[in-house]
N, CA, C and O atoms as a Tinker XYZ file with bonds, in Angstrom:
   472  protein
     1  N      0.592000   -1.155000   -0.033000    73     2
     2  CA    -0.003000    0.149000   -0.184000    64     1     3
     3  C      1.105000    1.092000    0.109000    63     2     4     5
     4  O      0.962000    2.101000   -0.581000    81     3
     5  N      2.273000    1.155000    0.955000    73     3     6
     6  CA     3.062000    2.187000    0.773000    64     5     7
     7  C      3.626000    2.656000   -0.434000    63     6     8     9
     8  O      3.850000    3.850000   -0.630000    81     7
     9  N      3.920000    1.549000   -1.445000    73     7    10
    10  CA     4.694000    1.844000   -2.479000    64     9    11
    11  C      3.560000    2.275000   -3.613000    63    10    12    13
    12  O      3.989000    2.768000   -4.656000    81    11
    13  N      2.189000    2.114000   -3.453000    73    11    14
    14  CA     1.427000    2.352000   -4.241000    64    13    15
    15  C      1.147000    4.091000   -3.850000    63    14    16    17
    16  O      0.938000    4.912000   -4.744000    81    15
    17  N      1.173000    4.341000   -2.847000    73    15    18
    18  CA     1.213000    6.029000   -2.101000    64    17    19
    19  C      2.306000    6.656000   -2.877000    63    18    20    21
    20  O      2.070000    7.622000   -3.602000    81    19
    21  N      3.604000    6.102000   -2.747000    73    19    22
    22  CA     4.622000    6.810000   -2.837000    64    21    23
    23  C      4.923000    6.978000   -4.580000    63    22    24    25
    24  O      5.579000    7.904000   -5.057000    81    23
    25  N      4.333000    5.952000   -5.322000    73    23    26
    26  CA     4.305000    5.945000   -6.847000    64    25    27
    27  C      3.317000    7.084000   -7.112000    63    26    28    29
    28  O      3.681000    7.984000   -7.869000    81    27
    29  N      2.046000    7.130000   -6.533000    73    27    30
    30  CA     1.350000    8.381000   -6.944000    64    29    31
    31  C      1.686000    9.522000   -6.345000    63    30    32    33
    32  O      1.074000   10.505000   -6.763000    81    31
    33  N      2.588000    9.733000   -5.366000    73    31    34
    34  CA     3.240000   11.173000   -4.949000    64    33    35
    35  C      3.981000   11.467000   -5.704000    63    34    36    37
    36  O      4.056000   12.628000   -6.106000    81    35
    37  N      5.010000   10.190000   -6.269000    73    35    38
    38  CA     6.374000   10.439000   -7.361000    64    37    39
    39  C      5.252000   10.809000   -8.838000    63    38    40    41
    40  O      5.857000   11.447000   -9.700000    81    39
    41  N      4.387000   10.624000   -9.046000    73    39    42
    42  CA     3.939000   10.842000  -10.307000    64    41    43
    43  C      3.149000   12.340000  -10.061000    63    42    44    45
    44  O      3.161000   13.106000  -11.024000    81    43
    45  N      2.502000   12.761000   -8.882000    73    43    46
    46  CA     1.902000   13.888000   -9.149000    64    45    47
    47  C      3.168000   15.033000   -8.781000    63    46    48    49
    48  O      2.912000   16.227000   -8.934000    81    47
    49  N      4.450000   14.634000   -8.323000    73    47    50
    50  CA     5.761000   15.410000   -8.322000    64    49    51
    51  C      5.967000   15.626000   -9.636000    63    50    52    53
    52  O      5.662000   16.727000  -10.096000    81    51
    53  N      6.451000   14.745000  -10.368000    73    51    54
    54  CA     6.614000   14.611000  -11.959000    64    53    55
    55  C      5.643000   15.449000  -12.701000    63    54    56    57
    56  O      6.162000   16.318000  -13.401000    81    55
    57  N      4.273000   15.379000  -12.703000    73    55    58
    58  CA     3.367000   16.052000  -13.324000    64    57    59
    59  C      3.365000   17.473000  -12.798000    63    58    60    61
    60  O      3.402000   18.334000  -13.676000    81    59
    61  N      3.326000   17.925000  -11.441000    73    59    62
    62  CA     3.627000   19.314000  -11.028000    64    61    63
    63  C      4.932000   19.881000  -11.760000    63    62    64    65
    64  O      4.965000   20.933000  -12.399000    81    63
    65  N      5.720000   19.234000  -11.612000    73    63    66
    66  CA     7.183000   19.893000  -12.061000    64    65    67
    67  C      7.157000   20.042000  -13.644000    63    66    68    69
    68  O      7.799000   20.963000  -14.149000    81    67
    69  N      6.436000   19.167000  -14.438000    73    67    70
    70  CA     6.153000   19.244000  -16.196000    64    69    71
    71  C      5.158000   20.656000  -16.141000    63    70    72    73
    72  O      5.276000   21.506000  -17.024000    81    71
    73  N      4.211000   20.812000  -15.063000    73    71    74
    74  CA     2.995000   21.728000  -15.668000    64    73    75
    75  C      3.867000   23.335000  -15.098000    63    74    76    77
    76  O      3.640000   24.444000  -15.581000    81    75
    77  N      4.851000   23.038000  -13.995000    73    75    78
    78  CA     5.807000   24.416000  -13.658000    64    77    79
    79  C      6.610000   24.669000  -14.942000    63    78    80    81
    80  O      6.749000   25.783000  -15.448000    81    79
    81  N      7.118000   23.540000  -15.414000    73    79    82
    82  CA     7.916000   24.033000  -16.525000    64    81    83
    83  C      7.427000   24.463000  -17.884000    63    82    84    85
    84  O      8.089000   25.304000  -18.492000    81    83
    85  N      6.386000   23.990000  -18.388000    73    83    86
    86  CA     5.430000   24.673000  -19.253000    64    85    87
    87  C      4.903000   26.031000  -18.949000    63    86    88    89
    88  O      4.901000   26.775000  -19.930000    81    87
    89  N      4.434000   26.565000  -17.791000    73    87    90
    90  CA     4.187000   27.833000  -17.347000    64    89    91
    91  C      5.094000   28.845000  -17.349000    63    90    92    93
    92  O      4.924000   29.999000  -17.745000    81    91
    93  N      6.477000   28.138000  -16.691000    73    91    94
    94  CA     7.643000   28.974000  -17.106000    64    93    95
    95  C      7.844000   29.497000  -18.267000    63    94    96    97
    96  O      8.292000   30.633000  -18.419000    81    95
    97  N      7.508000   28.656000  -19.268000    73    95    98
    98  CA     8.008000   28.800000  -20.670000    64    97    99
    99  C      6.740000   29.957000  -21.259000    63    98   100   101
   100  O      6.870000   31.010000  -21.884000    81    99
   101  N      5.770000   29.397000  -20.862000    73    99   102
   102  CA     4.456000   30.362000  -21.340000    64   101   103
   103  C      4.552000   31.992000  -20.816000    63   102   104   105
   104  O      4.257000   32.934000  -21.552000    81   103
   105  N      5.020000   32.140000  -19.406000    73   103   106
   106  CA     5.265000   33.252000  -18.976000    64   105   107
   107  C      6.257000   33.829000  -19.547000    63   106   108   109
   108  O      5.928000   34.995000  -19.763000    81   107
   109  N      7.548000   33.575000  -19.991000    73   107   110
   110  CA     8.793000   33.957000  -20.500000    64   109   111
   111  C      8.059000   34.585000  -22.008000    63   110   112   113
   112  O      8.129000   35.774000  -22.319000    81   111
   113  N      7.430000   33.631000  -22.761000    73   111   114
   114  CA     7.068000   34.041000  -24.142000    64   113   115
   115  C      6.070000   34.914000  -23.976000    63   114   116   117
   116  O      6.155000   35.803000  -24.824000    81   115
   117  N      4.847000   35.097000  -23.008000    73   115   118
   118  CA     4.235000   36.100000  -22.725000    64   117   119
   119  C      4.666000   37.606000  -22.518000    63   118   120   121
   120  O      4.050000   38.627000  -22.823000    81   119
   121  N      6.133000   37.430000  -21.798000    73   119   122
   122  CA     7.104000   38.418000  -21.289000    64   121   123
   123  C      7.627000   39.363000  -22.480000    63   122   124   125
   124  O      7.792000   40.577000  -22.596000    81   123
   125  N      7.829000   38.132000  -23.393000    73   123   126
   126  CA     8.779000   38.488000  -24.727000    64   125   127
   127  C      7.618000   39.428000  -25.891000    63   126   128   129
   128  O      7.725000   40.358000  -26.690000    81   127
   129  N      6.820000   38.764000  -25.521000    73   127   130
   130  CA     5.628000   39.455000  -26.594000    64   129   131
   131  C      5.238000   40.933000  -25.795000    63   130   132   133
   132  O      5.206000   41.915000  -26.538000    81   131
   133  N      4.952000   41.152000  -24.403000    73   131   134
   134  CA     4.885000   42.211000  -24.022000    64   133   135
   135  C      5.845000   43.003000  -24.308000    63   134   136   137
   136  O      5.466000   44.123000  -24.650000    81   135
   137  N      7.140000   42.804000  -24.290000    73   135   138
   138  CA     8.381000   43.638000  -24.561000    64   137   139
   139  C      8.111000   43.875000  -25.947000    63   138   140   141
   140  O      7.959000   45.091000  -26.068000    81   139
   141  N      7.967000   43.253000  -27.139000    73   139   142
   142  CA     7.937000   43.652000  -28.345000    64   141   143
   143  C      6.834000   44.441000  -28.644000    63   142   144   145
   144  O      6.943000   45.266000  -29.550000    81   143
   145  N      5.377000   44.282000  -27.793000    73   143   146
   146  CA     4.401000   45.399000  -28.234000    64   145   147
   147  C      4.921000   46.455000  -27.798000    63   146   148   149
   148  O      4.913000   47.440000  -28.536000    81   147
   149  N      5.634000   46.556000  -26.214000    73   147   150
   150  CA     6.129000   48.063000  -26.068000    64   149   151
   151  C      7.066000   48.684000  -26.824000    63   150   152   153
   152  O      7.205000   49.907000  -26.842000    81   151
   153  N      7.803000   47.816000  -27.531000    73   151   154
   154  CA     8.780000   48.303000  -28.559000    64   153   155
   155  C      7.986000   48.914000  -29.621000    63   154   156   157
   156  O      8.356000   49.999000  -30.069000    81   155
   157  N      7.024000   48.392000  -30.038000    73   155   158
   158  CA     6.501000   48.695000  -31.291000    64   157   159
   159  C      5.762000   50.000000  -31.120000    63   158   160   161
   160  O      5.728000   50.841000  -32.018000    81   159
   161  N      4.986000   50.202000  -29.584000    73   159   162
   162  CA     4.483000   51.463000  -29.265000    64   161   163
   163  C      5.440000   52.417000  -29.170000    63   162   164   165
   164  O      5.071000   53.549000  -29.483000    81   163
   165  N      6.527000   52.285000  -28.839000    73   163   166
   166  CA     7.646000   53.204000  -28.495000    64   165   167
   167  C      8.129000   53.648000  -30.070000    63   166   168   169
   168  O      8.397000   54.822000  -30.324000    81   167
   169  N      8.195000   52.738000  -30.939000    73   167   170
   170  CA     8.439000   53.298000  -32.467000    64   169   171
   171  C      7.370000   54.052000  -33.000000    63   170   172   173
   172  O      7.485000   55.044000  -33.720000    81   171
   173  N      6.002000   53.366000  -32.489000    73   171   174
   174  CA     4.835000   54.321000  -33.371000    64   173   175
   175  C      4.778000   55.627000  -32.619000    63   174   176   177
   176  O      4.334000   56.636000  -33.167000    81   175
   177  N      5.175000   55.631000  -31.491000    73   175   178
   178  CA     5.351000   57.121000  -30.704000    64   177   179
   179  C      6.284000   57.927000  -31.499000    63   178   180   181
   180  O      5.889000   58.968000  -32.025000    81   179
   181  N      7.494000   57.520000  -31.624000    73   179   182
   182  CA     8.829000   58.316000  -32.161000    64   181   183
   183  C      8.223000   58.759000  -33.830000    63   182   184   185
   184  O      8.336000   59.924000  -34.212000    81   183
   185  N      7.706000   57.884000  -34.558000    73   183   186
   186  CA     7.116000   58.285000  -35.771000    64   185   187
   187  C      6.151000   59.145000  -35.820000    63   186   188   189
   188  O      5.998000   60.005000  -36.688000    81   187
   189  N      5.252000   58.870000  -34.591000    73   187   190
   190  CA     4.030000   60.047000  -34.667000    64   189   191
   191  C      4.723000   61.571000  -34.344000    63   190   192   193
   192  O      4.294000   62.540000  -34.971000    81   191
   193  N      5.584000   61.708000  -33.553000    73   191   194
   194  CA     6.361000   62.909000  -33.239000    64   193   195
   195  C      7.002000   63.350000  -34.473000    63   194   196   197
   196  O      6.741000   64.364000  -35.121000    81   195
   197  N      7.890000   62.438000  -34.716000    73   195   198
   198  CA     8.228000   63.059000  -36.354000    64   197   199
   199  C      6.963000   63.351000  -37.452000    63   198   200   201
   200  O      7.247000   64.096000  -38.390000    81   199
   201  N      6.120000   63.018000  -37.413000    73   199   202
   202  CA     5.071000   63.566000  -38.527000    64   201   203
   203  C      4.270000   64.708000  -37.998000    63   202   204   205
   204  O      3.648000   65.439000  -38.769000    81   203
   205  N      4.265000   64.934000  -36.326000    73   203   206
   206  CA     3.783000   66.055000  -35.974000    64   205   207
   207  C      4.781000   67.289000  -35.953000    63   206   208   209
   208  O      4.323000   68.427000  -35.849000    81   207
   209  N      6.197000   67.054000  -36.056000    73   207   210
   210  CA     7.156000   68.033000  -36.418000    64   209   211
   211  C      6.944000   68.620000  -37.857000    63   210   212   213
   212  O      6.842000   69.806000  -38.167000    81   211
   213  N      6.904000   67.584000  -38.608000    73   211   214
   214  CA     6.521000   67.846000  -40.150000    64   213   215
   215  C      5.609000   68.688000  -40.481000    63   214   216   217
   216  O      5.721000   69.596000  -41.304000    81   215
   217  N      4.481000   68.346000  -39.711000    73   215   218
   218  CA     3.103000   68.593000  -39.976000    64   217   219
   219  C      3.221000   70.230000  -39.854000    63   218   220   221
   220  O      2.722000   71.033000  -40.642000    81   219
   221  N      4.081000   70.570000  -38.558000    73   219   222
   222  CA     3.919000   71.716000  -38.023000    64   221   223
   223  C      5.037000   72.523000  -38.696000    63   222   224   225
   224  O      4.955000   73.732000  -38.483000    81   223
   225  N      5.907000   72.184000  -39.345000    73   223   226
   226  CA     7.058000   72.819000  -40.342000    64   225   227
   227  C      6.345000   73.149000  -41.680000    63   226   228   229
   228  O      6.730000   74.096000  -42.365000    81   227
   229  N      5.171000   72.260000  -42.095000    73   227   230
   230  CA     4.745000   72.504000  -43.337000    64   229   231
   231  C      3.886000   73.716000  -43.468000    63   230   232   233
   232  O      3.727000   74.478000  -44.422000    81   231
   233  N      3.196000   73.700000  -41.865000    73   231   234
   234  CA     1.864000   74.313000  -41.969000    64   233   235
   235  C      2.331000   75.897000  -41.244000    63   234   236   237
   236  O      1.555000   76.602000  -40.600000    81   235
   237  N      3.566000   76.176000  -41.493000    73   235   238
   238  CA     4.097000   77.392000  -41.120000    64   237   239
   239  C      3.295000   78.422000  -41.967000    63   238   240   241
   240  O      3.042000   78.189000  -43.149000    81   239
   241  N      2.810000   79.819000  -41.207000    73   239   242
   242  CA     1.703000   80.702000  -42.014000    64   241   243
   243  C      3.116000   81.350000  -42.904000    63   242   244   245
   244  O      2.735000   81.505000  -44.064000    81   243
   245  N      3.907000   81.578000  -42.832000    73   243   246
   246  CA     4.677000   82.281000  -43.950000    64   245   247
   247  C      5.028000   81.409000  -44.888000    63   246   248   249
   248  O      5.280000   81.944000  -45.968000    81   247
   249  N      5.153000   80.046000  -44.851000    73   247   250
   250  CA     5.274000   79.252000  -45.971000    64   249   251
   251  C      3.984000   79.189000  -46.867000    63   250   252   253
   252  O      4.015000   79.303000  -48.092000    81   251
   253  N      2.683000   78.965000  -46.014000    73   251   254
   254  CA     1.655000   78.860000  -46.474000    64   253   255
   255  C      1.191000   80.195000  -47.387000    63   254   256   257
   256  O      0.671000   80.035000  -48.491000    81   255
   257  N      1.414000   81.420000  -46.862000    73   255   258
   258  CA     1.507000   82.717000  -47.506000    64   257   259
   259  C      2.239000   82.717000  -48.964000    63   258   260   261
   260  O      1.755000   83.276000  -49.948000    81   259
   261  N      3.457000   82.020000  -48.960000    73   259   262
   262  CA     4.591000   82.274000  -50.228000    64   261   263
   263  C      3.497000   80.873000  -50.944000    63   262   264   265
   264  O      3.215000   80.992000  -52.137000    81   263
   265  N      3.156000   80.109000  -50.477000    73   263   266
   266  CA     2.640000   79.057000  -51.459000    64   265   267
   267  C      1.205000   79.518000  -52.317000    63   266   268   269
   268  O      0.905000   79.141000  -53.450000    81   267
   269  N      0.546000   80.294000  -51.574000    73   267   270
   270  CA    -0.462000   80.948000  -52.083000    64   269   271
   271  C     -0.353000   81.982000  -53.161000    63   270   272   273
   272  O     -1.093000   82.185000  -54.124000    81   271
   273  N      0.815000   82.629000  -52.749000    73   271   274
   274  CA     1.456000   83.831000  -53.549000    64   273   275
   275  C      1.586000   83.255000  -54.795000    63   274   276   277
   276  O      1.100000   83.702000  -55.834000    81   275
   277  N      2.273000   82.219000  -54.670000    73   275   278
   278  CA     3.202000   81.280000  -56.081000    64   277   279
   279  C      1.956000   80.681000  -56.919000    63   278   280   281
   280  O      1.833000   80.772000  -58.141000    81   279
   281  N      1.166000   80.128000  -56.139000    73   279   282
   282  CA    -0.433000   79.621000  -56.954000    64   281   283
   283  C     -1.552000   80.602000  -57.206000    63   282   284   285
   284  O     -2.696000   80.323000  -57.564000    81   283
   285  N     -1.119000   81.615000  -57.001000    73   283   286
   286  CA    -2.288000   82.547000  -56.932000    64   285   287
   287  C     -3.364000   82.252000  -57.973000    63   286   288   289
   288  O     -4.501000   81.847000  -57.732000    81   287
   289  N     -2.699000   82.583000  -59.465000    73   287   290
   290  CA    -3.375000   82.265000  -60.550000    64   289   291
   291  C     -4.010000   80.952000  -60.620000    63   290   292   293
   292  O     -5.183000   80.964000  -60.995000    81   291
   293  N     -3.440000   79.723000  -60.314000    73   291   294
   294  CA    -4.206000   78.580000  -60.579000    64   293   295
   295  C     -5.219000   78.100000  -59.303000    63   294   296   297
   296  O     -5.955000   77.125000  -59.449000    81   295
   297  N     -5.189000   78.804000  -58.158000    73   295   298
   298  CA    -6.109000   78.786000  -57.175000    64   297   299
   299  C     -7.048000   79.695000  -57.145000    63   298   300   301
   300  O     -7.972000   79.447000  -56.371000    81   299
   301  N     -7.115000   80.804000  -57.822000    73   299   302
   302  CA    -8.054000   81.920000  -57.692000    64   301   303
   303  C     -8.562000   82.367000  -56.600000    63   302   304   305
   304  O     -9.731000   82.719000  -56.443000    81   303
   305  N     -7.495000   82.369000  -55.618000    73   303   306
   306  CA    -8.161000   82.695000  -54.071000    64   305   307
   307  C     -8.419000   83.944000  -54.075000    63   306   308   309
   308  O     -7.615000   84.714000  -54.600000    81   307
   309  N     -9.653000   84.436000  -53.463000    73   307   310
   310  CA    -9.890000   85.939000  -53.388000    64   309   311
   311  C    -10.428000   86.114000  -51.970000    63   310   312   313
   312  O    -11.070000   85.236000  -51.393000    81   311
   313  N    -10.167000   87.137000  -51.519000    73   311   314
   314  CA   -10.922000   87.562000  -49.944000    64   313   315
   315  C    -12.300000   87.321000  -50.112000    63   314   316   317
   316  O    -12.907000   87.347000  -51.182000    81   315
   317  N    -12.796000   87.064000  -48.902000    73   315   318
   318  CA   -14.115000   87.018000  -49.120000    64   317   319
   319  C    -15.352000   88.047000  -49.011000    63   318   320   321
   320  O    -15.357000   88.588000  -47.905000    81   319
   321  N    -16.446000   88.484000  -49.890000    73   319   322
   322  CA   -16.872000   89.537000  -49.934000    64   321   323
   323  C    -18.384000   89.467000  -49.200000    63   322   324   325
   324  O    -18.933000   88.368000  -49.275000    81   323
   325  N    -19.048000   90.448000  -48.554000    73   323   326
   326  CA   -20.216000   90.397000  -47.700000    64   325   327
   327  C    -21.225000   89.841000  -48.781000    63   326   328   329
   328  O    -22.090000   89.273000  -48.115000    81   327
   329  N    -21.498000   89.739000  -49.938000    73   327   330
   330  CA   -22.575000   89.271000  -50.546000    64   329   331
   331  C    -22.146000   87.612000  -50.893000    63   330   332   333
   332  O    -22.701000   87.022000  -51.821000    81   331
   333  N    -21.344000   87.104000  -50.238000    73   331   334
   334  CA   -20.924000   85.663000  -50.381000    64   333   335
   335  C    -21.883000   85.213000  -49.032000    63   334   336   337
   336  O    -22.703000   84.352000  -49.352000    81   335
   337  N    -21.933000   85.512000  -47.970000    73   335   338
   338  CA   -22.727000   85.654000  -46.787000    64   337   339
   339  C    -24.195000   85.506000  -47.030000    63   338   340   341
   340  O    -24.682000   86.398000  -47.726000    81   339
   341  N    -25.051000   84.518000  -46.582000    73   339   342
   342  CA   -26.166000   84.722000  -46.455000    64   341   343
   343  C    -26.998000   85.021000  -44.902000    63   342   344   345
   344  O    -26.463000   84.930000  -43.797000    81   343
   345  N    -28.075000   85.301000  -45.106000    73   343   346
   346  CA   -28.997000   85.508000  -43.556000    64   345   347
   347  C    -29.599000   84.348000  -43.139000    63   346   348   349
   348  O    -29.906000   83.510000  -43.987000    81   347
   349  N    -29.785000   84.189000  -42.163000    73   347   350
   350  CA   -30.565000   82.862000  -41.231000    64   349   351
   351  C    -31.906000   82.628000  -42.091000    63   350   352   353
   352  O    -32.383000   81.559000  -42.475000    81   351
   353  N    -32.308000   83.760000  -42.256000    73   351   354
   354  CA   -33.849000   83.576000  -42.551000    64   353   355
   355  C    -34.038000   83.257000  -43.651000    63   354   356   357
   356  O    -35.225000   83.032000  -43.886000    81   355
   357  N    -33.054000   83.070000  -44.849000    73   355   358
   358  CA   -32.698000   82.732000  -46.144000    64   357   359
   359  C    -32.941000   81.139000  -46.213000    63   358   360   361
   360  O    -33.583000   80.557000  -47.088000    81   359
   361  N    -32.449000   80.698000  -45.375000    73   359   362
   362  CA   -31.852000   78.819000  -44.960000    64   361   363
   363  C    -33.559000   78.469000  -45.230000    63   362   364   365
   364  O    -34.424000   79.257000  -44.848000    81   363
   365  N    -33.805000   77.495000  -45.766000    73   363   366
   366  CA   -35.337000   76.875000  -46.119000    64   365   367
   367  C    -35.050000   75.663000  -44.944000    63   366   368   369
   368  O    -34.409000   74.644000  -45.203000    81   367
   369  N    -35.624000   75.955000  -43.650000    73   367   370
   370  CA   -35.725000   74.836000  -42.827000    64   369   371
   371  C    -36.881000   74.253000  -42.986000    63   370   372   373
   372  O    -37.844000   74.905000  -43.390000    81   371
   373  N    -36.982000   72.847000  -42.677000    73   371   374
   374  CA   -38.463000   72.054000  -42.675000    64   373   375
   375  C    -39.194000   72.390000  -41.552000    63   374   376   377
   376  O    -38.841000   72.551000  -40.384000    81   375
   377  N    -40.469000   72.485000  -42.196000    73   375   378
   378  CA   -41.709000   72.664000  -41.281000    64   377   379
   379  C    -41.831000   71.966000  -39.759000    63   378   380   381
   380  O    -41.495000   70.783000  -39.704000    81   379
   381  N    -42.231000   72.529000  -38.667000    73   379   382
   382  CA   -41.912000   72.117000  -37.517000    64   381   383
   383  C    -42.766000   71.133000  -36.931000    63   382   384   385
   384  O    -43.766000   71.724000  -36.524000    81   383
   385  N    -42.848000   69.819000  -36.680000    73   383   386
   386  CA   -44.117000   69.227000  -36.428000    64   385   387
   387  C    -44.413000   69.558000  -34.945000    63   386   388   389
   388  O    -43.580000   69.505000  -34.041000    81   387
   389  N    -45.857000   69.945000  -34.806000    73   387   390
   390  CA   -46.192000   70.421000  -33.378000    64   389   391
   391  C    -46.603000   69.318000  -32.631000    63   390   392   393
   392  O    -46.119000   69.004000  -31.544000    81   391
   393  N    -47.609000   68.656000  -33.291000    73   391   394
   394  CA   -48.032000   67.120000  -32.481000    64   393   395
   395  C    -47.588000   66.148000  -33.126000    63   394   396   397
   396  O    -47.772000   65.940000  -34.325000    81   395
   397  N    -46.773000   65.275000  -32.124000    73   395   398
   398  CA   -45.983000   63.787000  -32.406000    64   397   399
   399  C    -47.272000   63.020000  -32.264000    63   398   400   401
   400  O    -48.298000   63.570000  -31.863000    81   399
   401  N    -47.218000   61.840000  -32.572000    73   399   402
   402  CA   -48.262000   60.876000  -31.978000    64   401   403
   403  C    -47.892000   59.909000  -30.825000    63   402   404   405
   404  O    -46.808000   59.328000  -30.870000    81   403
   405  N    -48.555000   59.756000  -30.023000    73   403   406
   406  CA   -48.610000   59.279000  -28.681000    64   405   407
   407  C    -48.633000   57.568000  -29.105000    63   406   408   409
   408  O    -49.257000   57.251000  -30.118000    81   407
   409  N    -48.133000   56.809000  -28.524000    73   407   410
   410  CA   -47.779000   55.105000  -28.676000    64   409   411
   411  C    -48.117000   54.561000  -27.552000    63   410   412   413
   412  O    -47.309000   54.661000  -26.628000    81   411
   413  N    -49.245000   53.924000  -27.348000    73   411   414
   414  CA   -49.519000   52.969000  -26.139000    64   413   415
   415  C    -48.726000   51.928000  -26.166000    63   414   416   417
   416  O    -48.881000   51.178000  -27.130000    81   415
   417  N    -47.851000   51.634000  -25.328000    73   415   418
   418  CA   -46.544000   50.949000  -24.569000    64   417   419
   419  C    -47.246000   49.433000  -25.000000    63   418   420   421
   420  O    -46.813000   48.666000  -25.859000    81   419
   421  N    -48.287000   49.270000  -24.261000    73   419   422
   422  CA   -48.977000   47.574000  -24.405000    64   421   423
   423  C    -49.582000   47.460000  -25.641000    63   422   424   425
   424  O    -49.652000   46.265000  -25.929000    81   423
   425  N    -50.028000   48.134000  -26.462000    73   423   426
   426  CA   -50.470000   47.705000  -27.914000    64   425   427
   427  C    -49.802000   48.095000  -28.844000    63   426   428   429
   428  O    -50.107000   47.614000  -29.935000    81   427
   429  N    -48.760000   49.000000  -28.809000    73   427   430
   430  CA   -47.985000   49.664000  -30.039000    64   429   431
   431  C    -48.698000   50.283000  -31.115000    63   430   432   433
   432  O    -48.273000   50.193000  -32.267000    81   431
   433  N    -50.041000   51.078000  -30.757000    73   431   434
   434  CA   -50.591000   51.599000  -31.790000    64   433   435
   435  C    -50.873000   53.124000  -31.052000    63   434   436   437
   436  O    -50.945000   53.324000  -29.839000    81   435
   437  N    -51.011000   54.137000  -32.146000    73   435   438
   438  CA   -50.862000   55.234000  -31.839000    64   437   439
   439  C    -52.341000   55.742000  -31.324000    63   438   440   441
   440  O    -53.390000   55.236000  -31.721000    81   439
   441  N    -52.258000   56.815000  -30.383000    73   439   442
   442  CA   -53.379000   57.106000  -29.457000    64   441   443
   443  C    -53.550000   58.593000  -30.371000    63   442   444   445
   444  O    -52.646000   59.320000  -30.783000    81   443
   445  N    -54.895000   58.738000  -30.508000    73   443   446
   446  CA   -55.364000   60.317000  -30.981000    64   445   447
   447  C    -55.703000   60.810000  -29.890000    63   446   448   449
   448  O    -56.549000   60.298000  -29.157000    81   447
   449  N    -54.879000   62.219000  -29.564000    73   447   450
   450  CA   -55.256000   63.393000  -28.598000    64   449   451
   451  C    -55.838000   64.075000  -29.375000    63   450   452   453
   452  O    -55.580000   64.083000  -30.579000    81   451
   453  N    -56.834000   64.854000  -28.759000    73   451   454
   454  CA   -57.850000   65.971000  -28.990000    64   453   455
   455  C    -56.961000   67.155000  -28.330000    63   454   456   457
   456  O    -56.254000   66.958000  -27.341000    81   455
   457  N    -57.067000   68.331000  -28.946000    73   455   458
   458  CA   -56.194000   69.517000  -28.535000    64   457   459
   459  C    -56.892000   70.157000  -27.595000    63   458   460   461
   460  O    -58.071000   70.497000  -27.694000    81   459
   461  N    -56.035000   70.359000  -26.492000    73   459   462
   462  CA   -56.463000   70.596000  -25.094000    64   461   463
   463  C    -57.130000   69.480000  -24.004000    63   462   464   465
   464  O    -57.743000   69.761000  -22.974000    81   463
   465  N    -56.896000   68.435000  -24.419000    73   463   466
   466  CA   -57.482000   67.123000  -23.514000    64   465   467
   467  C    -56.176000   67.002000  -22.362000    63   466   468   469
   468  O    -56.300000   66.807000  -21.152000    81   467
   469  N    -55.116000   67.151000  -23.008000    73   467   470
   470  CA   -53.981000   66.829000  -21.813000    64   469   471
   471  C    -53.675000   67.588000  -20.940000    63   470   472
   472  O    -52.830000   67.263000  -20.106000    81   471
């Protein structure tokens, strides 16, 4: 009986060792993958910083002014005139619906309500 118990304990110890061995390597793989992701994030942030610096450099007001002057004939840019603006009352808005239908939640049918009954 003792030998069976010793054999079972030995099998359990070997199984636990095997499990710990695999968990160790899975943990190391996960840590390596996390480090690779962190490296990619750092690279992406560096690229983003360069792109933002390039965007700021290309959008300098003096550069844009010079480009507008160089391409004035092709772009036909002119200052805005007051005639180009409209008034708010000239905009055709859809009519406002004052009475919306009421729906009975029990039957999902519209309820007709007379004016002043509510």
